[in-house]
C-alpha positions as CSV (number, residue, x, y, z in Angstrom):
1,M,-10.9,14.7,25.6
2,A,-13.9,12.9,24.3
3,N,-14.6,10.2,21.7
4,G,-15.0,11.8,18.5
5,Q,-13.1,15.3,19.4
6,I,-10.4,16.3,17.0
7,T,-7.3,16.1,19.0
8,H,-4.1,16.5,16.8
9,V,-3.2,18.0,13.6
10,E,0.1,17.1,11.7
11,F,1.3,19.6,9.0
12,P,3.7,18.0,6.6
13,S,6.6,20.1,5.4
14,D,9.4,20.3,2.9
15,D,11.3,22.5,5.1
16,L,10.9,22.3,8.8
17,E,12.5,25.3,9.8
18,R,10.8,27.4,7.1
19,A,7.4,25.9,8.0
20,Q,8.0,26.4,11.8
21,S,8.9,30.1,11.2
22,F,5.7,30.5,9.4
23,Y,3.3,29.0,11.6
24,S,5.1,30.7,14.8
25,A,4.9,33.9,13.1
26,L,1.4,33.5,11.9
27,F,-0.5,31.9,14.8
28,G,2.1,32.6,17.7
29,W,2.6,28.9,18.3
30,E,5.5,27.9,20.3
31,M,7.4,24.9,18.7
32,Q,8.7,22.1,21.2
33,H,11.3,19.6,20.3
34,S,11.8,16.2,21.4
35,P,15.3,14.4,21.4
36,D,13.6,11.2,20.1
37,M,11.7,13.1,17.3
38,P,14.2,15.6,15.9
39,D,12.4,16.3,12.4
40,Y,9.0,16.8,14.4
41,A,8.1,20.1,16.0
42,M,5.0,19.9,18.4
43,F,2.8,22.8,19.4
44,Q,-0.6,23.8,21.3
45,S,-2.9,25.8,19.4
46,G,-4.8,27.0,22.5
47,P,-5.5,26.0,26.1
48,G,-6.2,22.5,26.8
49,E,-4.8,19.5,24.8
50,S,-5.5,20.2,21.5
51,G,-2.5,20.9,19.1
52,G,-0.5,19.2,16.7
53,A,3.0,19.1,14.9
54,I,5.0,20.1,12.0
55,G,7.1,17.1,10.6
56,L,9.1,16.3,7.2
57,R,6.9,15.1,4.5
58,G,6.7,11.5,4.1
59,E,9.3,10.9,6.8
60,S,8.0,12.3,10.2
61,A,4.7,13.5,9.0
62,P,2.3,12.2,6.3
63,E,2.5,13.2,2.7
64,R,-0.9,15.4,3.4
65,L,-2.3,17.2,6.3
66,R,-3.8,14.7,8.9
67,V,-6.3,15.5,11.3
68,Y,-6.5,13.1,14.5
69,V,-9.7,12.3,16.0
70,E,-9.8,10.5,19.7
71,V,-11.7,7.3,19.8
72,E,-12.5,5.2,22.9
73,A,-11.5,1.6,21.1
74,L,-9.1,1.9,18.3
75,D,-9.4,-1.7,17.3
76,A,-13.1,-1.5,17.0
77,T,-13.0,1.7,15.3
78,V,-10.4,0.6,12.6
79,A,-12.9,-2.4,12.2
80,M,-15.9,-0.5,11.7
81,A,-14.0,1.6,9.3
82,L,-13.1,-1.2,7.3
83,E,-16.6,-2.7,7.4
84,M,-18.1,0.4,6.0
85,G,-15.7,0.7,3.0
86,G,-12.8,2.6,4.3
87,S,-9.2,1.2,4.3
88,I,-6.1,1.4,6.6
89,A,-3.3,3.8,5.7
90,V,-1.2,3.2,8.8
91,D,-1.7,0.2,11.0
92,I,-2.2,0.5,14.6
93,T,1.0,1.8,16.2
94,D,1.9,2.1,19.9
95,V,3.4,5.4,21.3
96,P,4.9,4.1,24.5
97,G,3.5,5.8,27.6
98,M,0.8,7.9,25.7
99,G,-1.4,5.7,23.7
100,R,-2.0,4.3,19.9
101,Y,-2.8,5.4,16.5
102,A,-3.7,4.4,13.1
103,A,-4.8,6.3,10.1
104,I,-7.5,5.3,7.7
105,V,-9.1,6.3,4.5
106,D,-12.5,7.1,4.5
107,T,-14.9,6.3,1.6
108,E,-14.0,9.7,-0.1
109,G,-10.4,9.1,-0.2
110,N,-9.5,11.5,2.9
111,E,-7.0,10.1,5.3
112,I,-7.8,10.6,9.2
113,G,-5.9,9.7,12.1
114,L,-7.3,7.8,14.9
115,W,-6.0,8.2,18.6
116,E,-6.6,6.4,21.6
117,N,-5.2,7.4,24.9
118,A,-3.3,4.8,27.0
119,P,-5.0,3.7,30.0
120,A,-4.7,6.0,33.0
């Protein structure tokens, strides 16, 4: 993936099984579960790396829909967002073996996830 490409979408749900059934039937998404994240079902939305997850609202997923954008330098991107009038919704967080993420709030009040892949 490239800098600025949408890489992941998180759908919050109040009933994980109901939401999984809805999206599986509607779009044909196959849900994948990790033993480390029982309340978080990941899916691929097509060929390639793009996809997302459905999680419990406010627990394993945010309160509102969150779109993640890949960035090359997470620290610099967060700093730039702050300089431009944004704020931090979720501090930079490591995902062992995969990368790091943060969530910012833009100048219009929208929450955006930022993702940086782990070095190869």
